[in-house]
N, CA, C and O of each residue as an XYZ file, in Angstrom:
752
protein
N       0.815     -1.183      0.000
C       0.000      0.000      0.000
C       0.867      1.260      0.000
O       0.593      2.202     -0.743
N       1.924      1.277      0.840
C       2.804      2.442      0.884
C       3.476      2.669     -0.461
O       3.655      3.808     -0.894
N       3.855      1.553     -1.131
C       4.508      1.656     -2.436
C       3.551      2.277     -3.456
O       3.954      3.119     -4.259
N       2.271      1.851     -3.420
C       1.275      2.381     -4.340
C       1.057      3.872     -4.104
O       0.965      4.648     -5.055
N       0.976      4.269     -2.836
C       0.788      5.679     -2.522
C       1.982      6.493     -3.011
O       1.804      7.574     -3.571
N       3.201      5.983     -2.805
C       4.397      6.671     -3.270
C       4.375      6.864     -4.779
O       4.691      7.946     -5.274
N       4.001      5.809     -5.517
C       3.952      5.899     -6.975
C       2.904      6.916     -7.404
O       3.149      7.716     -8.307
N       1.729      6.892     -6.757
C       0.688      7.851     -7.112
C       1.127      9.285     -6.832
O       0.877     10.178     -7.642
N       1.775      9.511     -5.701
C       2.272     10.851     -5.394
C       3.309     11.269     -6.427
O       3.320     12.417     -6.871
N       4.175     10.344     -6.807
C       5.185     10.646     -7.825
C       4.533     11.012     -9.148
O       4.960     11.954     -9.814
N       3.487     10.258     -9.534
C       2.817     10.539    -10.796
C       2.077     11.870    -10.745
O       2.087     12.627    -11.716
N       1.438     12.156     -9.617
C       0.724     13.424     -9.489
C       1.703     14.595     -9.550
O       1.428     15.604    -10.199
N       2.839     14.463     -8.877
C       3.823     15.539     -8.903
C       4.461     15.688    -10.275
O       5.085     16.709    -10.564
N       4.311     14.678    -11.119
C       4.887     14.732    -12.461
C       4.268     15.844    -13.302
O       4.901     16.361    -14.222
N       3.032     16.208    -12.982
C       2.387     17.283    -13.735
C       3.210     18.560    -13.661
O       3.240     19.344    -14.609
N       3.874     18.764    -12.536
C       4.675     19.977    -12.364
C       6.041     19.849    -13.029
O       6.548     20.824    -13.582
N       6.650     18.653    -12.984
C       7.999     18.498    -13.519
C       8.017     17.992    -14.945
O       9.000     18.203    -15.655
N       6.949     17.323    -15.389
C       6.835     16.782    -16.732
C       7.806     15.644    -17.009
O       7.910     15.200    -18.153
N       8.525     15.156    -15.990
C       9.405     14.003    -16.151
C       9.320     13.140    -14.889
O       9.311     13.649    -13.768
N       9.259     11.805    -15.102
C       9.169     10.877    -13.976
C      10.144      9.739    -14.193
O      10.251      9.189    -15.289
N      10.860      9.393    -13.121
C      11.739      8.215    -13.117
C      11.201      7.265    -12.062
O      10.940      7.677    -10.932
N      11.035      6.006    -12.415
C      10.576      4.979    -11.485
C      11.691      3.962    -11.337
O      12.159      3.396    -12.325
N      12.118      3.728    -10.098
C      13.197      2.788     -9.850
C      14.575      3.384    -10.040
O      15.566      2.655    -10.082
N      14.653      4.683    -10.156
C      15.919      5.409    -10.280
C      15.674      6.844     -9.856
O      14.525      7.257     -9.698
N      16.726      7.599     -9.672
C      16.559      8.937     -9.118
C      16.168     10.009    -10.134
O      15.558     11.008     -9.756
N      16.505      9.826    -11.418
C      16.128     10.827    -12.412
C      16.144     10.218    -13.806
O      16.647      9.113    -14.011
N      15.581     10.960    -14.769
C      15.570     10.503    -16.156
C      16.932     10.787    -16.793
O      17.706     11.607    -16.298
N      17.209     10.095    -17.898
C      18.526     10.211    -18.521
C      18.743     11.535    -19.246
O      19.869     12.027    -19.316
N      17.658     12.119    -19.793
C      17.812     13.401    -20.482
C      16.476     14.119    -20.597
O      15.445     13.588    -20.186
N      16.492     15.302    -21.145
C      15.304     16.152    -21.224
C      14.263     15.647    -22.212
O      13.149     16.170    -22.239
N      14.590     14.646    -23.023
C      13.652     14.116    -24.008
C      12.832     12.944    -23.478
O      12.166     12.254    -24.250
N      12.875     12.716    -22.171
C      12.190     11.575    -21.573
C      11.075     12.048    -20.647
O      11.309     12.861    -19.752
N       9.849     11.534    -20.864
C       8.736     11.810    -19.962
C       8.709     10.808    -18.819
O       8.542     11.186    -17.660
N       8.873      9.527    -19.146
C       8.787      8.452    -18.165
C       9.889      7.446    -18.434
O      10.041      6.968    -19.558
N      10.659      7.123    -17.399
C      11.758      6.169    -17.552
C      11.800      5.250    -16.339
O      11.591      5.678    -15.204
N      12.073      3.989    -16.603
C      12.163      2.985    -15.555
C      13.622      2.652    -15.301
O      14.451      2.722    -16.209
N      13.934      2.288    -14.058
C      15.302      1.935    -13.697
C      15.760      0.668    -14.386
O      14.946     -0.172    -14.772
N      17.072      0.534    -14.538
C      17.656     -0.678    -15.095
C      17.753     -1.702    -13.968
O      18.060     -1.352    -12.828
N      17.498     -2.936    -14.285
C      17.509     -3.983    -13.282
C      18.553     -5.022    -13.620
O      18.767     -5.352    -14.786
N      19.204     -5.535    -12.585
C      20.174     -6.597    -12.830
C      19.425     -7.902    -13.089
O      18.212     -7.973    -12.890
N      20.140     -8.926    -13.530
C      19.505    -10.178    -13.924
C      18.759    -10.872    -12.800
O      17.828    -11.630    -13.069
N      19.136    -10.639    -11.547
C      18.454    -11.310    -10.446
C      17.169    -10.591    -10.048
O      16.405    -11.099     -9.227
N      16.926     -9.421    -10.617
C      15.768     -8.641    -10.223
C      15.052     -8.079    -11.445
O      14.634     -6.922    -11.441
N      14.907     -8.899    -12.502
C      14.277     -8.427    -13.723
C      12.824     -8.063    -13.501
O      12.064     -8.836    -12.919
N      12.439     -6.881    -13.966
C      11.065     -6.406    -13.836
C      10.643     -5.771    -15.142
O      11.465     -5.231    -15.882
N       9.362     -5.841    -15.416
C       8.842     -5.243    -16.627
C       7.640     -4.371    -16.334
O       7.205     -4.264    -15.187
N       7.115     -3.762    -17.350
C       5.912     -2.938    -17.278
C       4.750     -3.822    -17.710
O       4.800     -4.420    -18.784
N       3.701     -3.915    -16.890
C       2.529     -4.705    -17.245
C       1.474     -3.757    -17.787
O       1.037     -2.833    -17.101
N       1.079     -3.993    -19.007
C       0.087     -3.148    -19.655
C      -1.319     -3.506    -19.180
O      -1.547     -4.615    -18.697
N      -2.264     -2.571    -19.315
C      -3.642     -2.846    -18.890
C      -4.238     -4.026    -19.656
O      -4.029     -4.177    -20.859
N      -4.984     -4.857    -18.930
C      -5.697     -5.985    -19.550
C      -7.054     -5.504    -20.019
O      -7.818     -4.906    -19.260
N      -7.343     -5.776    -21.290
C      -8.627     -5.418    -21.884
C      -9.272     -6.712    -22.382
O      -8.608     -7.522    -23.029
N     -10.554     -6.914    -22.088
C     -11.245     -8.140    -22.487
C     -11.245     -8.320    -23.994
O     -11.121     -9.443    -24.482
N     -11.381     -7.235    -24.736
C     -11.324     -7.288    -26.197
C     -10.997     -5.895    -26.719
O     -11.690     -4.927    -26.405
N      -9.942     -5.800    -27.513
C      -9.550     -4.494    -28.061
C     -10.667     -3.895    -28.908
O     -10.820     -2.674    -28.965
N     -11.445     -4.749    -29.566
C     -12.507     -4.248    -30.441
C     -13.593     -3.496    -29.671
O     -14.341     -2.722    -30.270
N     -13.696     -3.708    -28.355
C     -14.704     -3.009    -27.560
C     -14.170     -1.729    -26.916
O     -14.923     -1.010    -26.260
N     -12.890     -1.439    -27.095
C     -12.277     -0.265    -26.485
C     -12.435      0.921    -27.437
O     -11.514      1.254    -28.182
N     -13.579      1.539    -27.407
C     -13.929      2.591    -28.357
C     -13.234      3.920    -28.095
O     -13.081      4.718    -29.019
N     -12.810      4.179    -26.863
C     -12.244      5.487    -26.541
C     -10.730      5.548    -26.743
O     -10.133      6.604    -26.536
N     -10.101      4.456    -27.139
C      -8.644      4.441    -27.295
C      -8.208      5.356    -28.431
O      -8.881      5.466    -29.456
N      -7.072      6.008    -28.228
C      -6.505      6.888    -29.245
C      -5.234      6.264    -29.795
O      -4.704      5.312    -29.222
N      -4.743      6.804    -30.915
C      -3.510      6.299    -31.511
C      -2.387      6.300    -30.477
O      -2.217      7.265    -29.732
N      -1.620      5.201    -30.439
C      -0.517      5.082    -29.503
C      -0.874      4.332    -28.228
O       0.009      4.064    -27.413
N      -2.150      3.985    -28.032
C      -2.571      3.240    -26.844
C      -1.986      1.834    -26.882
O      -2.022      1.174    -27.920
N      -1.446      1.373    -25.751
C      -0.915      0.019    -25.607
C      -1.770     -0.759    -24.618
O      -2.077     -0.261    -23.535
N      -2.161     -1.996    -24.990
C      -2.975     -2.844    -24.111
C      -2.576     -4.315    -24.283
O      -1.893     -4.673    -25.242
N      -3.013     -5.160    -23.341
C      -2.937     -6.610    -23.495
C      -4.370     -7.092    -23.671
O      -5.196     -6.925    -22.774
N      -4.672     -7.690    -24.826
C      -6.012     -8.165    -25.164
C      -6.154     -9.599    -24.654
O      -5.510    -10.507    -25.180
N      -6.998     -9.813    -23.626
C      -7.147    -11.151    -23.044
C      -7.998    -12.073    -23.913
O      -8.058    -13.276    -23.658
N      -8.654    -11.528    -24.930
C      -9.446    -12.357    -25.832
C      -8.556    -13.222    -26.727
O      -8.804    -14.418    -26.885
N      -7.514    -12.611    -27.314
C      -6.615    -13.378    -28.183
C      -5.185    -13.425    -27.640
O      -4.275    -13.892    -28.325
N      -4.987    -12.941    -26.412
C      -3.701    -13.020    -25.701
C      -2.563    -12.362    -26.472
O      -1.476    -12.921    -26.618
N      -2.843    -11.173    -26.954
C      -1.829    -10.430    -27.693
C      -1.659     -9.039    -27.121
O      -2.615     -8.417    -26.657
N      -0.449     -8.568    -27.160
C      -0.137     -7.202    -26.808
C      -0.396     -6.373    -28.064
O       0.075     -6.726    -29.145
N      -1.149     -5.263    -27.930
C      -1.530     -4.489    -29.109
C      -1.336     -3.002    -28.873
O      -1.367     -2.516    -27.742
N      -1.136     -2.297    -29.974
C      -1.171     -0.841    -29.904
C      -2.120     -0.335    -30.977
O      -2.309     -0.964    -32.017
N      -2.710      0.817    -30.696
C      -3.649      1.424    -31.634
C      -2.851      2.266    -32.609
O      -2.172      3.210    -32.205
N      -2.927      1.929    -33.905
C      -2.141      2.677    -34.887
C      -2.996      3.547    -35.795
O      -2.467      4.214    -36.684
N      -4.301      3.552    -35.588
C      -5.194      4.457    -36.305
C      -6.503      4.531    -35.528
O      -6.643      3.892    -34.485
N      -7.452      5.301    -36.023
C      -8.733      5.405    -35.324
C      -9.487      4.080    -35.280
O     -10.322      3.874    -34.399
N      -9.203      3.183    -36.218
C      -9.978      1.946    -36.299
C      -9.156      0.668    -36.192
O      -9.737     -0.411    -36.068
N      -7.839      0.744    -36.236
C      -7.028     -0.467    -36.349
C      -6.110     -0.692    -35.160
O      -5.437      0.232    -34.702
N      -6.082     -1.940    -34.655
C      -5.160     -2.374    -33.611
C      -4.073     -3.218    -34.265
O      -4.369     -4.018    -35.152
N      -2.828     -3.056    -33.848
C      -1.697     -3.810    -34.383
C      -1.146     -4.694    -33.273
O      -0.812     -4.200    -32.196
N      -1.048     -6.005    -33.526
C      -0.560     -6.949    -32.525
C       0.965     -6.994    -32.530
O       1.586     -7.161    -33.580
N       1.564     -6.843    -31.347
C       3.024     -6.949    -31.220
C       3.463     -8.389    -31.024
O       4.649     -8.691    -31.157
N       2.546     -9.272    -30.714
C       2.875    -10.696    -30.583
C       2.264    -11.408    -31.784
O       1.111    -11.839    -31.767
N       3.091    -11.515    -32.837
C       2.631    -12.107    -34.088
C       3.599    -13.203    -34.515
O       4.760    -13.201    -34.106
N       3.131    -14.133    -35.331
C       3.957    -15.269    -35.752
C       5.210    -14.870    -36.509
O       6.218    -15.574    -36.437
N       5.175    -13.758    -37.235
C       6.344    -13.402    -38.023
C       7.433    -12.691    -37.218
O       8.481    -12.356    -37.770
N       7.205    -12.459    -35.939
C       8.241    -11.830    -35.120
C       9.442    -12.745    -34.964
O       9.300    -13.967    -34.954
N      10.615    -12.160    -34.842
C      11.833    -12.939    -34.657
C      11.881    -13.484    -33.235
O      11.607    -12.764    -32.276
N      12.227    -14.749    -33.110
C      12.337    -15.362    -31.784
C      13.796    -15.415    -31.364
O      14.691    -15.571    -32.194
N      14.018    -15.285    -30.086
C      15.349    -15.399    -29.520
C      15.589    -16.867    -29.191
O      14.649    -17.586    -28.853
N      16.835    -17.318    -29.284
C      17.174    -18.698    -28.982
C      16.615    -19.086    -27.613
O      16.756    -18.339    -26.644
N      15.981    -20.254    -27.540
C      15.400    -20.726    -26.288
C      13.981    -20.240    -26.082
O      13.376    -20.530    -25.050
N      13.438    -19.508    -27.037
C      12.082    -18.991    -26.926
C      11.355    -19.249    -28.231
O      11.988    -19.368    -29.280
N      10.067    -19.335    -28.183
C       9.272    -19.504    -29.393
C       8.251    -18.385    -29.468
O       7.947    -17.735    -28.468
N       7.731    -18.172    -30.652
C       6.660    -17.205    -30.809
C       5.361    -17.982    -30.763
O       5.169    -18.929    -31.526
N       4.478    -17.588    -29.879
C       3.244    -18.319    -29.632
C       2.121    -17.314    -29.477
O       2.261    -16.335    -28.745
N       1.013    -17.545    -30.154
C      -0.104    -16.625    -30.041
C      -1.244    -17.221    -29.228
O      -2.323    -16.632    -29.175
N      -1.037    -18.372    -28.592
C      -2.112    -18.962    -27.802
C      -2.292    -18.221    -26.491
O      -3.424    -17.903    -26.124
N      -1.226    -17.938    -25.779
C      -1.269    -17.138    -24.565
C      -2.191    -17.661    -23.482
O      -2.909    -18.643    -23.674
N      -2.161    -16.995    -22.348
C      -3.008    -17.343    -21.217
C      -3.081    -16.150    -20.286
O      -2.099    -15.434    -20.092
N      -4.247    -15.947    -19.718
C      -4.415    -14.888    -18.722
C      -5.574    -15.273    -17.823
O      -6.697    -15.453    -18.294
N      -5.311    -15.399    -16.546
C      -6.350    -15.688    -15.570
C      -6.950    -14.361    -15.139
O      -6.364    -13.640    -14.332
N      -8.116    -14.042    -15.675
C      -8.736    -12.742    -15.419
C      -9.734    -12.779    -14.262
O     -10.443    -11.798    -14.040
N      -9.803    -13.877    -13.528
C     -10.811    -13.996    -12.469
C     -10.688    -12.911    -11.407
O     -11.690    -12.529    -10.803
N      -9.476    -12.407    -11.169
C      -9.321    -11.350    -10.174
C      -9.982    -10.043    -10.596
O     -10.378     -9.250     -9.742
N     -10.104     -9.809    -11.887
C     -10.678     -8.553    -12.341
C     -12.069     -8.699    -12.937
O     -12.725     -7.690    -13.199
N     -12.542     -9.923    -13.161
C     -13.811    -10.119    -13.847
C     -14.998     -9.444    -13.164
O     -15.883     -8.934    -13.850
N     -15.041     -9.428    -11.847
C     -16.184     -8.863    -11.130
C     -15.961     -7.422    -10.676
O     -16.767     -6.879     -9.920
N     -14.879     -6.805    -11.129
C     -14.585     -5.435    -10.737
C     -15.072     -4.453    -11.794
O     -15.078     -4.759    -12.986
N     -15.475     -3.291    -11.350
C     -15.876     -2.241    -12.279
C     -14.739     -1.247    -12.430
O     -14.070     -0.900    -11.457
N     -14.525     -0.792    -13.661
C     -13.497      0.218    -13.904
C     -13.944      1.560    -13.361
O     -15.124      1.905    -13.406
N     -12.993      2.303    -12.852
C     -13.243      3.680    -12.453
C     -12.892      4.531    -13.664
O     -11.716      4.767    -13.940
N     -13.896      4.988    -14.378
C     -13.657      5.692    -15.642
C     -12.926      7.018    -15.458
O     -12.406      7.570    -16.428
N     -12.877      7.538    -14.239
C     -12.170      8.804    -14.025
C     -10.738      8.596    -13.531
O     -10.004      9.568    -13.353
N     -10.332      7.350    -13.307
C      -8.960      7.088    -12.854
C      -7.989      7.434    -13.982
O      -8.116      6.933    -15.099
N      -7.021      8.296    -13.675
C      -6.109      8.753    -14.715
C      -4.920      9.453    -14.089
O      -5.067     10.187    -13.112
N      -3.740      9.228    -14.651
C      -2.548      9.975    -14.286
C      -1.953     10.508    -15.582
O      -1.822      9.776    -16.563
N      -1.596     11.781    -15.578
C      -1.017     12.419    -16.763
C       0.368     12.930    -16.395
O       0.551     13.611    -15.387
N       1.335     12.587    -17.232
C       2.696     13.092    -17.068
C       2.968     13.999    -18.249
O       2.870     13.580    -19.402
N       3.305     15.230    -17.960
C       3.618     16.159    -19.034
C       3.246     17.579    -18.692
O       2.617     17.851    -17.669
N       3.643     18.470    -19.558
C       3.463     19.899    -19.324
C       1.996     20.294    -19.228
O       1.649     21.192    -18.461
N       1.128     19.639    -19.997
C      -0.298     19.987    -19.987
C      -1.090     19.006    -19.134
O      -2.274     18.781    -19.383
N      -0.452     18.428    -18.142
C      -1.070     17.386    -17.331
C      -2.383     17.757    -16.696
O      -3.289     16.926    -16.636
N      -2.518     18.976    -16.220
C      -3.733     19.376    -15.521
C      -4.917     19.596    -16.456
O      -6.065     19.521    -16.019
N      -4.659     19.863    -17.726
C      -5.749     20.154    -18.662
C      -5.923     19.100    -19.749
O      -6.860     19.197    -20.541
N      -5.053     18.102    -19.812
C      -5.121     17.081    -20.860
C      -6.409     16.267    -20.735
O      -6.761     15.828    -19.640
N      -7.106     16.067    -21.841
C      -8.360     15.315    -21.833
C      -8.253     13.984    -22.581
O      -9.269     13.326    -22.806
N      -7.049     13.581    -22.967
C      -6.857     12.321    -23.678
C      -7.323     11.170    -22.793
O      -6.949     11.109    -21.622
N      -8.144     10.242    -23.339
C      -8.598      9.117    -22.529
C      -7.453      8.144    -22.263
O      -6.618      7.919    -23.138
N      -7.406      7.572    -21.075
C      -6.391      6.586    -20.732
C      -6.129      6.566    -19.237
O      -6.517      7.488    -18.521
N      -5.475      5.523    -18.770
C      -5.118      5.392    -17.361
C      -3.847      6.181    -17.076
O      -3.785      6.944    -16.113
N      -2.834      5.992    -17.919
C      -1.575      6.725    -17.816
C      -1.334      7.394    -19.153
O      -1.159      6.717    -20.166
N      -1.322      8.712    -19.166
C      -1.167      9.469    -20.403
C       0.121     10.282    -20.317
O       0.335     11.021    -19.356
N       0.966     10.140    -21.314
C       2.166     10.972    -21.433
C       1.803     12.083    -22.412
O       1.700     11.846    -23.615
N       1.610     13.289    -21.898
C       1.034     14.358    -22.719
C       2.038     15.187    -23.500
O       1.644     15.931    -24.398
N       3.320     15.082    -23.188
C       4.309     15.865    -23.927
C       4.396     15.402    -25.378
O       4.327     14.205    -25.656
N       4.547     16.340    -26.289
C       4.689     15.996    -27.712
C       6.145     15.955    -28.140
O       6.440     15.679    -29.303
N       7.060     16.227    -27.215
C       8.483     16.230    -27.559
C       9.314     15.337    -26.629
O      10.531     15.493    -26.533
N       8.641     14.398    -25.945
C       9.338     13.485    -25.045
C       8.812     12.073    -25.250
O       7.718     11.885    -25.782
N       9.590     11.080    -24.828
C       9.214      9.677    -25.013
C       9.294      8.920    -23.697
O       9.762      9.452    -22.690
N       8.831      7.671    -23.711
C       8.937      6.776    -22.568
C      10.023      5.746    -22.875
O      10.107      5.233    -23.991
N      10.841      5.454    -21.884
C      11.845      4.407    -22.026
C      11.360      3.197    -21.245
O      11.126      3.282    -20.039
N      11.211      2.077    -21.928
C      10.751      0.844    -21.279
C      11.771      0.343    -20.268
O      12.947      0.698    -20.346
N      11.326     -0.487    -19.311
C      12.297     -1.141    -18.428
C      13.275     -1.955    -19.267
O      12.877     -2.611    -20.230
N      14.548     -1.911    -18.902
C      15.591     -2.619    -19.649
C      16.005     -3.859    -18.866
O      16.386     -3.769    -17.699
N      15.927     -5.025    -19.522
C      16.263     -6.297    -18.879
C      17.078     -7.134    -19.860
O      16.719     -7.254    -21.032
N      18.165     -7.707    -19.381
C      18.960     -8.622    -20.208
C      18.227     -9.957    -20.297
O      17.889    -10.546    -19.269
N      17.980    -10.434    -21.501
C      17.330    -11.728    -21.744
C      16.136    -11.954    -20.818
O      16.189    -12.828    -19.953
N      15.067    -11.186    -20.984
C      13.930    -11.289    -20.067
C      13.316    -12.680    -20.003
O      12.793    -13.075    -18.961
N      13.370    -13.430    -21.104
C      12.809    -14.777    -21.098
C      13.558    -15.699    -20.142
O      13.042    -16.749    -19.760
N      14.769    -15.313    -19.757
C      15.549    -16.083    -18.790
C      15.558    -15.433    -17.411
O      15.725    -16.125    -16.407
N      15.384    -14.129    -17.348
C      15.627    -13.403    -16.104
C      14.413    -12.795    -15.413
O      14.537    -12.319    -14.285
N      13.265    -12.792    -16.040
C      12.060    -12.349    -15.330
C      11.315    -13.616    -14.922
O      10.781    -14.342    -15.761
N      11.294    -13.859    -13.637
C      10.662    -15.059    -13.096
C       9.164    -14.794    -12.921
O       8.770    -13.788    -12.332
N       8.342    -15.697    -13.435
C       6.875    -15.604    -13.328
C       6.304    -14.277    -13.831
O       5.614    -13.588    -13.080
N       6.577    -13.904    -15.084
C       6.004    -12.653    -15.599
C       4.490    -12.765    -15.741
O       3.950    -13.857    -15.919
N       3.827    -11.644    -15.662
C       2.383    -11.582    -15.874
C       2.098    -11.365    -17.358
O       2.911    -10.763    -18.060
N       0.948    -11.851    -17.845
C       0.571    -11.553    -19.222
C       0.524    -10.045    -19.426
O       0.048     -9.306    -18.564
N       1.017     -9.597    -20.567
C       1.031     -8.175    -20.869
C       2.303     -7.479    -20.437
O       2.394     -6.255    -20.532
N       3.303     -8.237    -19.957
C       4.572     -7.629    -19.566
C       5.341     -7.219    -20.811
O       5.421     -7.975    -21.779
N       5.912     -6.010    -20.782
C       6.700     -5.507    -21.901
C       7.988     -4.898    -21.353
O       7.963     -4.161    -20.368
N       9.113     -5.210    -21.998
C      10.426     -4.688    -21.613
C      11.257     -4.499    -22.878
O      10.881     -4.940    -23.964
N      12.402     -3.830    -22.706
C      13.383     -3.772    -23.768
C      14.493     -4.742    -23.406
O      15.131     -4.594    -22.364
N      14.733     -5.743    -24.264
C      15.768     -6.755    -24.050
C      17.110     -6.162    -24.480
O      17.374     -6.012    -25.673
N      17.955     -5.826    -23.503
C      19.227     -5.181    -23.821
C      20.241     -6.148    -24.410
O      21.212     -5.714    -25.031
N      20.038     -7.459    -24.229
C      20.945     -8.441    -24.819
C      20.703     -8.578    -26.316
O      21.645     -8.561    -27.109
N      19.430     -8.714    -26.699
C      19.076     -8.937    -28.097
C      18.613     -7.682    -28.823
O      18.315     -7.726    -30.016
N      18.551     -6.559    -28.104
C      18.160     -5.267    -28.664
C      16.810     -5.335    -29.379
O      16.667     -4.956    -30.541
N      15.808     -5.848    -28.611
C      14.448     -5.981    -29.117
C      13.447     -5.675    -28.007
O      13.772     -5.749    -26.822
N      12.238     -5.332    -28.405
C      11.147     -5.225    -27.452
C      10.652     -6.649    -27.196
O      10.408     -7.409    -28.133
N      10.510     -6.996    -25.925
C      10.040     -8.332    -25.550
C       8.679     -8.200    -24.887
O       8.479     -7.351    -24.019
N       7.741     -9.048    -25.305
C       6.392     -9.039    -24.737
C       6.017    -10.448    -24.320
O       6.356    -11.416    -25.001
N       5.310    -10.565    -23.191
C       4.908    -11.871    -22.666
C       3.401    -12.015    -22.799
O       2.654    -11.150    -22.340
N       2.943    -13.102    -23.424
C       1.516    -13.274    -23.670
C       0.827    -14.189    -22.657
O      -0.324    -14.577    -22.857
N       1.509    -14.529    -21.594
C       0.926    -15.413    -20.588
C       1.423    -16.829    -20.725
O       1.246    -17.638    -19.815
N       2.049    -17.150    -21.857
C       2.614    -18.480    -22.099
C       4.099    -18.380    -22.417
O       4.920    -19.034    -21.774
N       4.442    -17.571    -23.399
C       5.842    -17.417    -23.829
C       6.136    -15.960    -24.159
O       5.237    -15.127    -24.270
N       7.419    -15.685    -24.309
C       7.888    -14.374    -24.736
C       7.918    -14.316    -26.263
O       8.237    -15.309    -26.918
N       7.593    -13.175    -26.821
C       7.790    -12.880    -28.230
C       8.690    -11.658    -28.298
O       8.689    -10.824    -27.392
N       9.450    -11.557    -29.367
C      10.407    -10.468    -29.502
C      10.107     -9.726    -30.782
O       9.930    -10.326    -31.842
N      10.053     -8.411    -30.671
C       9.635     -7.588    -31.781
C      10.735     -6.597    -32.128
O      11.257     -5.875    -31.278
N      11.058     -6.594    -33.399
C      12.095     -5.703    -33.893
C      11.578     -5.093    -35.188
O      11.149     -5.821    -36.084
N      11.613     -3.772    -35.300
C      11.091     -3.146    -36.535
C      11.890     -3.547    -37.754
O      11.584     -3.110    -38.864
């Protein structure tokens, strides 16, 4: 509970500073809105994206939204007003010791009977107090980016990841996503 309160206070104060570092004392440069600390192999951690029952029912999502779709067990981002793009696809390159799998798994029983709080929102950026973009966590700056958590070989070093976990694999220089069964690796 104390950790959650600390994170919420940090996110709320981000409206004033427009930059947030989680797991480290500061961001690497002025072009970063949100950055996660680097973790050693014994403490690999990732960012877990929101679970959505079906991306097709998420009507308020805007371009750039990232979610984990529990219907088809894929990590997706919104790339237009009408289209979702899956980051866990068969044509993605696999890292040795890992396979690309689209079957996935997610036990949603913990959230099935809960109602979403439609007003829950944290905004990081210069226009944080006035931003109306729909979302749980919105990075409102137009000249800054988010740096994913960096983990060496996440398929070996993140123990018991949750479905929807996303990290940057510093060993293979790829985005790694976990679908509840296996890791997939995505490289443009």
